[in-house]
C-alpha positions, 0 to 999 in steps of 0.5 A: 465470519469464515476464517479465510477472507477475501478483499475485493476492490471494484472500480474504486475512485477518489476524485477531488475538486480543485480550483486553479487560476485561469487565464484571467487572474481574477477567475478560477476554474474547477479541475478534477484531481484523479488521485485514484482512478478506477482501481480493481483487485482482489486479495485473499487471507495470507497473501502479500501484495506489493504496490509500487510506483512513483510519488504521486501515483495514488498509493497512499490515497488507496491505503487511506480508502482501504482503512476508511481514512478517506471515503471513495468517490465511487466503486466498492470495497467488499470484505467477503462480499460485504461492503465497507459502508455496511460494515462501518454502519453496523460495527465501526470497531469491528471494521477497524479491527479487521483492517489495520494500517502501519504508517510511514513515520512511526513518530506520527503514529502515537500520542507523544504524551503517553508512554508505550504501556498506556498507548497499547493498553488503551488500544486493547481496552477500546477493542475489548481485548483483555478483561482487566488491566493485568490481563492486557499487560500479560497480553502485551508482554507476551507479544513483545517477547515473541517479537524480541522487544526485550526486556519488555519494561525497558520499552513499556515505560518509555515515551515515543520520542525516547525510542528509535525509529526501528523500535517504534515501528516494531511497536507500531506493527505489534500494536496493529497485530494485537487486534488480529486484523484480517488485513494489514496495510503498510504504507512505506513502512521502512522508507524512513528507517536506517538500512540496517533495520529495514530487513528486521522490520520486513522479517517481522511483518512477514512473520506476523501476517503468516502466523495470523493468516493476515493479508498484507498490502505493502506500499513502496517505491522500492522495487527490491524490498517489494520483490522480497516481501510480495507474492504479487505486485501492482504497478500504479501510475497516476491513479491507475493500475498499469500492470499486475500479476505474480511478483516474478512474472511482473518483474522478470517479464514486464509488459508495460513500458512504465514497469520496464522503466521502473525495473531498468532504473533499479540497478540491483533487481538482479545482481547478475544481470546488466541492464541499461536504464530507460530514460523518460523525460520530465516529472510525472504530470499531476493527476488533474483532468487526465485523459482521454488517452493513456496517462503515461503517453506524454513520457512514454518512449513507445507512444503513438498517436493512438496512445493520446486518443483512447486509454488501452484495455487490460490485456492478459499476458499470461495467467494472472498477469495483466497490463494496459498498453496498446502495444503489448506483444505477447510473443516478444516481451522483454 
């Protein structure tokens, strides 16, 4: 394959069927849970794309679809034009090497019965990296020294529960990057860590993906962190992308009411700018049988009758900046 890679997500769906109680307590009815509801985007080598949104918007489900932890209901996931289904059929390990994932809780990532040395060695051995035990040990030691996990022996012979969350997340990132993936998915990788170590983990992520020209999908509900690390941003709401574009364009020139609401409630998005938080009523609705109108309409401060009847088309605000709203005014975007 070429050195440069492109990930194309085209109209990807993940729907679940759920039975819930009907009006008659002895009967249940089938409902469709639209966890991911028609997602499309493109990501190239070396790019960092942030995905933001409230809990339940489908961010983590999308991450599982990309890494084959879940199978899509519909749509295509293409790597350099080759579908994920074809790649998995031809060489499952190659697919696993190509796209790796860093999870939110590092303590759930590792087998607690094995020490760090065995955990990393088994990963390298599985993917035929290093012909001998000594060669794999040398690869591991060199990588750990480069990211500041020294003295190396202090980490290798310890078990996951003997390390802090920050230390273990560093090792989680390191293990993923030792496979030299073309794409890395990081799902809330710093949300469970102390504030004091978050910046270090973010810096490590940036350095690793830049050095290997790896594309990164960075999933978070924290706008400030996402703004710091991302080249472009995708805003999700109830399984759909409502706005996307270059990070500065989206955050400084938001077009969708939901994006404006998120930013207005992020007090430190710009320390020199005073903002009045936009309040929206209620909790996010469940992603069950939504539509036919805009999914955000029931909570939106701008909604009109039209919003409840049909889902808005995607509109290009400026080059590469898109939003889906019936009432986008290109000449008066705040």
